Each structure stands twice: as C-alpha cells, then as structure tokens.
SETOR-739479 format. One record per residue (C-alpha): x, z, y. Coordinates in steps of 0.1 Angstrom, whole numbers, padded with zeros to 4 digits, always signed. Each point is the difference from the previous one (the first is absolute). Example, Ala and Ser with C-alpha at 12.3 -4.5 7.8 and 13.67 -1.06 7.14 Angstrom:
! residues 2
+0123+0078-0045 +0014-0007+0034 
This chain:
! residues 355
-0420+0730-0610 -0028-0018+0016 -0015-0029-0022 +0033+0001-0024 -0002+0017-0037 +0029+0012-0010 +0026-0013-0016 -0006-0008-0036 +0012+0023-0031 +0028-0029-0006 +0018+0013+0035 +0004+0038+0012 -0031+0011+0016 +0001+0004+0038 -0018-0010+0032 +0008-0035+0010 +0008+0019+0035 +0029+0013-0016 +0014-0032-0006 +0038-0001+0011 +0013-0029+0018 +0028-0017-0021 -0006+0024-0029 +0000-0023-0026 -0022-0003-0027 -0036-0017-0009 -0030+0018+0013 -0038-0006-0008 -0026+0005+0020 -0037-0012-0005 -0027-0009+0028 -0029+0022+0009 -0036-0013+0006 +0003-0003+0031 +0033-0022+0000 +0005-0035+0020 +0017-0017+0023 +0037-0013+0001 +0026+0011-0029 +0024+0014+0027 -0023+0014+0021 -0016+0022-0027 +0031+0007-0024 +0016+0014+0042 -0034+0021-0003 +0010+0015-0029 +0040+0005+0005 +0009+0002+0038 +0017+0020+0013 +0025+0000-0025 -0003-0041-0009 -0009-0018+0036 -0020-0029-0001 +0032-0027+0009 +0016+0017-0028 -0027-0005-0024 -0008-0034+0012 +0037-0008-0011 -0005+0010-0036 -0032-0015-0004 +0019-0034+0011 +0032+0009-0025 -0023+0003-0027 -0002+0036-0010 -0037+0003+0004 -0032-0010-0028 -0032+0003+0004 -0014+0004-0036 +0027-0013-0018 +0010-0034+0022 +0026+0001+0025 -0010-0004+0032 +0025-0009+0035 -0030-0008+0022 -0005+0030+0024 -0034-0012+0009 -0013-0003-0035 -0034+0022+0001 -0001+0036-0015 -0032+0002-0027 -0018+0031-0012 +0014+0010-0031 +0034-0020+0003 +0034+0013-0012 +0024-0003+0019 +0036+0006-0008 +0032+0007+0021 +0031-0007-0011 +0029+0019+0022 +0036-0014-0002 +0030+0024-0005 +0011+0012+0035 +0032-0021+0012 +0030+0019+0004 +0002+0008+0036 +0041+0003+0002 +0014-0031+0010 +0028-0018-0029 +0030-0010+0009 +0007-0040+0008 +0026-0024+0007 -0011-0013+0038 +0034-0010+0017 +0012+0026+0030 +0019-0019+0029 +0023+0042+0000 +0012+0006+0037 +0017+0031-0006 -0003+0028-0033 +0010+0033-0008 -0006+0029-0023 -0027+0014+0030 -0015-0037+0011 -0001-0036+0001 -0008-0025+0019 -0015-0032-0003 -0011-0030+0022 -0038-0004-0009 -0011-0040-0007 -0033-0011+0009 -0030+0005-0024 +0018+0032-0019 -0025+0030+0001 +0013+0028+0004 -0015+0031-0022 -0031-0009-0025 -0032-0001+0008 -0029-0016-0004 +0002-0036-0009 +0039+0009-0003 +0003+0017-0028 +0033-0018-0010 +0029-0023+0017 +0003+0025+0030 +0033+0008+0015 -0009+0041-0021 +0007-0022-0030 +0033-0011+0004 +0014+0025+0014 -0013+0020-0031 +0021-0027-0018 +0029+0001+0022 +0003+0039+0004 -0019+0017-0031 -0009+0036+0002 +0028+0007+0035 -0027-0012+0019 -0022+0029+0018 -0031+0016-0012 -0013+0011+0031 -0019-0026+0011 -0019+0002-0031 +0001-0020-0032 -0014-0041+0020 +0024+0012+0026 +0032+0011-0011 +0028+0003+0031 -0024-0020+0024 +0004+0014+0036 -0011-0024+0015 -0019-0038-0007 +0000-0037+0016 -0031-0015-0004 -0005-0030-0033 +0016-0031+0024 +0023+0017+0019 +0037-0005-0003 +0027+0027+0008 +0022+0029-0004 -0013+0029-0020 +0011+0034-0013 -0009+0014-0033 +0007+0041-0009 +0022+0004-0031 -0007+0038-0008 -0023+0023+0017 +0023+0014+0028 +0008-0033+0012 -0038-0006+0004 -0009+0031+0018 +0027-0007+0023 -0007-0038+0002 -0035+0010+0007 +0008+0029+0029 +0016-0030+0014 -0025-0026+0000 -0028+0029+0011 +0019+0004+0029 -0001-0035+0012 +0037-0001+0012 -0012+0027+0027 +0033+0025-0008 +0017-0020-0030 +0016-0034-0002 -0024-0020-0014 -0009-0033+0016 -0026-0024-0015 +0001-0033+0013 -0021-0033-0009 +0004-0036+0012 -0039-0016+0003 -0003-0038+0014 -0037+0001+0013 -0023-0024+0020 +0012+0002+0036 +0022+0021+0024 -0012+0036+0005 +0000+0009+0039 +0039+0008+0011 +0029-0003-0023 -0007+0037-0008 -0030+0018-0005 -0018+0031-0020 -0030+0005-0017 -0017+0032+0000 -0034-0003-0021 -0008+0022-0029 -0015-0015-0028 -0020+0003-0026 -0025-0011-0031 -0017-0030+0010 -0027-0015-0025 +0017+0013-0039 +0024+0022-0006 +0031-0026+0008 -0005-0017+0027 +0005+0017+0036 -0011-0001+0035 +0004+0017+0033 -0020+0022+0007 -0006+0024+0025 -0018+0028-0014 +0006+0030-0014 -0009-0011-0033 +0021+0022-0032 +0020-0033-0008 +0012-0005+0033 +0033+0005+0001 +0024-0010+0033 +0023-0026-0002 +0030-0014+0026 +0015-0034-0005 +0027-0013+0023 +0006-0036+0000 +0027-0023+0013 -0002-0035+0003 +0028-0022-0010 -0006-0034-0001 -0024-0024+0013 -0012-0031-0015 -0012-0028+0015 -0001+0019+0039 -0020-0020+0026 +0007+0002+0040 -0028+0023+0004 +0018+0028-0023 -0027-0005-0033 +0017-0011-0029 -0006-0014-0034 +0006+0029-0021 +0030+0032+0003 +0021+0020-0023 -0005+0035+0010 +0020+0035-0011 -0023+0031-0004 +0014+0034-0007 -0024+0023-0013 -0008+0035+0018 -0023+0006-0024 -0004-0015-0036 -0036-0006-0005 -0014-0025-0030 -0002-0040+0015 +0014+0015+0030 +0017-0028+0016 -0024-0021-0010 -0030+0011+0017 +0023+0014+0029 +0010-0039+0008 -0041-0009-0004 -0009+0020+0022 +0018-0015+0026 -0009-0031-0002 +0031-0010-0022 +0000+0000-0043 +0021-0010-0020 +0002-0033-0014 -0016-0002-0035 -0017+0032+0001 -0031-0009-0006 -0018+0035-0004 +0012+0007+0039 +0002-0034+0013 -0025-0022-0022 -0018-0013+0039 +0037-0015+0009 +0001-0023-0034 -0003-0030+0020 +0025+0003+0026 +0025-0019-0019 -0023-0028+0005 +0017+0000+0031 +0034-0005-0015 +0021-0031-0007 -0008-0010-0034 +0037+0010-0013 -0008+0035+0016 -0037+0002-0009 +0007-0010-0040 +0029+0035-0003 -0030+0023+0015 -0025-0008-0013 +0017+0002-0035 +0013+0028+0008 -0017+0026-0026 +0002+0032+0013 +0007+0023+0034 +0027-0003+0018 +0014+0038-0002 +0035+0009-0009 +0017+0033-0003 +0033-0013+0012 +0015+0033+0005 +0002+0035-0016 +0020+0033+0010 -0003+0035-0009 +0023+0027-0013 +0010+0005-0035 -0012+0031-0016 +0031+0009-0009 +0028-0012+0018 -0016+0008+0033 +0015-0040+0014 -0026-0019+0018 -0001-0035-0022 -0008-0032+0016 -0016-0026-0017 -0014-0037+0008 -0016-0033-0015 +0002-0035+0013 -0030-0018+0009 -0013-0006-0039 +0000-0041-0003 -0033-0004+0005 +0000+0017+0029 +0030-0019+0014 -0010-0033-0012 -0039+0010+0026 +0026+0010+0031 +0021-0033-0008 -0035-0021+0003 -0011+0021+0031 +0041-0004+0015 -0009-0037-0002 -0029-0001+0023 
C-alpha cells in the first residue's frame, strides 16, 4: 500500500491493490498525508492493475464513489490527506448472452446448419458496446440449446462473420460436428473443397480492367479494429488476396472513366475488412464507407441532384455477401445459397444506373 490505509473494520481487511475488477461490494480507503491530485488518478494509483483508470472514471461518473460520505461524480475532484473514499463495485453482468426474439431471414435450416440472410445493422456476436441485440441473441432464441458450443458462450455456432453493416448470406453451425466441419472449410478458403464466398460492392470510379486481383497483406492500423495494407512483417500482418470483376459501370464517359461501378469480389483469404481495405487501396472505396472512403465523400457533389440525394443518404458501406457455397457437414452435398441485393443497395444501384 502506498498512500492508503487498510479497509476499515466494517469491511474485510484487504489491501487496496487486491480489489478485483467486477467483484461487487463497498470498499473504503483513507488517503495518506501525501495525497493530492485528481480522484480518478489517486484511485488508479492505489488500485491498478486490478481496476484500470478508465474503469475507475466510469464508476465515479456512475455515482459509485463517495468522498467523506458525499457522492462525487467528477473524476477531477481533488483528493486531500485524510479523505475517506468509498468505492462500490456493482455485481458483474452475466457474460452469457440470452435469447432475444429478433426476426431472422432464414434461407435454409436442418439439424446441422442454419443459413440466414443477415440485414444491415445486425452485429454478429456480443462484444464491447453490443452485449444485446446481436445475431447470437437471435440464434439462441430460435435454436435454443442446440447451437454448437465450440465458439464459446458469446459465439455459439459462429464459424464466420460479416461486419455490422454488411448484408448477406451466413451459415451457422447447430452442433459441434457441423462447427468443426465448416470451420475446416472456411480455413481452407475453397482451395481443396467447394467453398465459395462472393460479394457485390458498389464502388467509386472504375477499377482497371474488367477483372483484377488485389494481393496486399493487411494488418492493424491505428487501433485493434481498423485495418490497413501493410508491407512489414509484423505479428499481426496477414496475407490477403481479393479477386474482382466489374459487372456494371455508371455514367461512363468517352475517356472510359465513370462515376461508380458494381463489382463482384471473391475472397481467396478472409481477413477483417478485406474487401473494404483492398478496394480503397486501389483508389475505389465502397460508397458509404466512412471508415475507408471518407476522402471520397464529396464525389457525390458531381452527380445530378436525384442520384446525389440517394448516395448522400446511403448509411453504410455498399457491400453485400450475395453467394455462399459449402459442403454440408453430414450429407456431403454441395449447397449453394444466394441472396438478392437488399432494398437500400438496389435503390442505390438504380439511382446510379439512371445516370
């Protein structure tokens, strides 16, 4: 202990630095003679690493900290020698997701697998900021206890995923045998089996040629979520290959340039945000992709008013997983599923086609 005395007799005698994150109860400390500075900083100095400064700040703002018997909700509150600081740790939330009655667009279901057409805005599995309202919550409600447990309590049955705002076909395993079989297929990327994954994307401009291949490794960018093309050999860098075909061109000019294109993308690898990063890397980011195409946002100003209104209102990256082919884990049959463009992407396509 540095500047704090042990917990008072009303509490278990334990040093401040032994408080566990998520352990409920009230804990009392008394600031020593050399105490000073902000409340959150002082508590962090006493309780890290068990409680991070961000966690402590959140507890203060939630009214879970008092100084000399008065609740304090400002992290910048000054601590003085002799102050009695009481910290209440709420009971930890149950990490196991619960079933929720969320509608699912089911394309196929049997004893081994369930295939869905995922809508935009639906997060696949619970995580920070999205503990409820996910595909996993919907699947638990629909399938009950039959989902595979290999993925853990937060990812039961999940063998691959789509971004929150990417739509399209997904397959989920309903038992452990199916989970292992499907996971092997996705890990193989269709090199020795029938697995196929194809996407439709509406991108700015026209990629070179009618067909092309983007071979560029990906790794973390500024944070753990965002990805970028990387040429170094960092531990997080992974080989990534995307094949694309230009299907439609919109407002094409005599010089062969155009306002936008509908492209089909097929993955030789399956990396986080792969299509979004690769298309931006070659200068043709997806329409609506604020993360990787923000610099192209003003391109809509060059469009006629009707098309500009549709483009500006499009709320997400224009990406749809329209095709999924895989081998059924029990019968061995090759199953093929396609989902048409969702309504918002179809409206976008039609607006651009009218140019």
